[in-house]
N, C-alpha and C positions, 0 to 999 in steps of 0.2 A: 403503261395501262392501270387503273385503280382495279383492287380485287373484285370489285362488287362490278363493272364494266365487265371484266374478263369471264366472271360468271355468267352475266347475261348473253356474252356470249355463244359462250360454250353448255347453254343451259343446266349447269351441273355436271361434264362431262367428267368422267374422271381419269385419271393421269394414263390408265392403262387404254382406256379408249383415244383418249389423245396419240396416243406413242402411237397407235394400230391405224390412226387416220395419218399420220406423219409416216407410217412403211409405206401405206395404199398407195400416196402421189409419187413413189417411184413405179406402180405399176401399174400402171392405167391404161385402159383399153383406148383401141384405136379409135371410136367414136368418143370417148373420154376425151381425149388428146386433138381432136378437131375440134370439138366445144371450147374446150379449153382456149384454144388459139384465138377463137370468136370473142370469150368473152376476160381474159384475161388482162392485165393494168387499165380498166375501166374502158375498154374497148364500145363497147355496148351502152351507150346511152350514158358514159360515163359511170355506170355503175359498177360499183366494187362486187366480186365475183371469189370466195375463196373455196379451194378442192379439196374435196375430203374432206368434209368439215365436221369434227364431231358435236354431236348436239345430242346429249343426254346422253342415253345407252345407245344412240347410233350415228351412224356416216352417211352423212350427207353426200352427194356426188358433188354438187355446186351448191352454196350459199351465199345470198345475198342479204346478210345483216338489216340495211337499211331497209330495205322491203318485206324483210320477212319472207324470205323466198328458197323455197329447196325445189332444185333443178334434179331430178333421177332419169339416168341413160338407163333405161333394160335390156339384158343382154337375153341371151336364152333361159338362162335357171328363172326368170321372171315368170314365163310361163307356165313354172311346175311350184311356184310360191304366191301365187297369188291373194291368197287371205292370208297371208304375212305381210304382204306389202299394202292390203287394205288397211290392217289393223298399226302396221305401222305408219302412214299417211292420218289414220286417225289419231293417236298419238302424238304424233307433230302440229296437224289443226287443234290440239287442245294446249300448247304454246301458241297460237295465234300466227303459225307459220303455214305462207301455201303450198303446197306442193304440186308442181305438176312432172308428169312422164312423158318421152321419148325415148321410141323402140332403137334399137341401135344403127336400122339401117335410114331411120328419118334423120339422123344425125349424120352420118357417113353419106347418104344420096341428096340430102335434100334440106342442109343447114340452113340455107337461108329461110326456109320456111319455119323452121326451130325458132330460127334467132326471132323472125315478126313474132310469131306465136309467145314467145318470152314477154318482148315488148308489150304485146296485148295483154297480157295477164300483167306485168308490172303495174300497167296505168289504171286495171281495173282495182288493183289494191288500194281500199283505203287509207288515207292520209292521217294519219292523226299528229 
């Protein structure tokens, strides 16, 4: 991978953020594990997703670079950090990235609906 492609993939994330993302991959939540099982190895419509992917100073739960799509799984803590999540989403959108969020319970108990919604969002993303 060329340095330019590498930088584009990570939007300038530094080595510390990339290492932290790598560490998080071994600490996935139950909901993240359920969704990862459905997304990995291009299982969903042939889309390549990465888990715990660094983007700038953030780490996305899941990221599809070809569609510039971030999927976030919100646990209990997100009830107390709504403004942070709003600001984070706005920052990612500045990079042209679409962000969708699901709560843990949605993924754990209604994963087929979550997958359907992901496909709907992917189909709505403009292709350049």
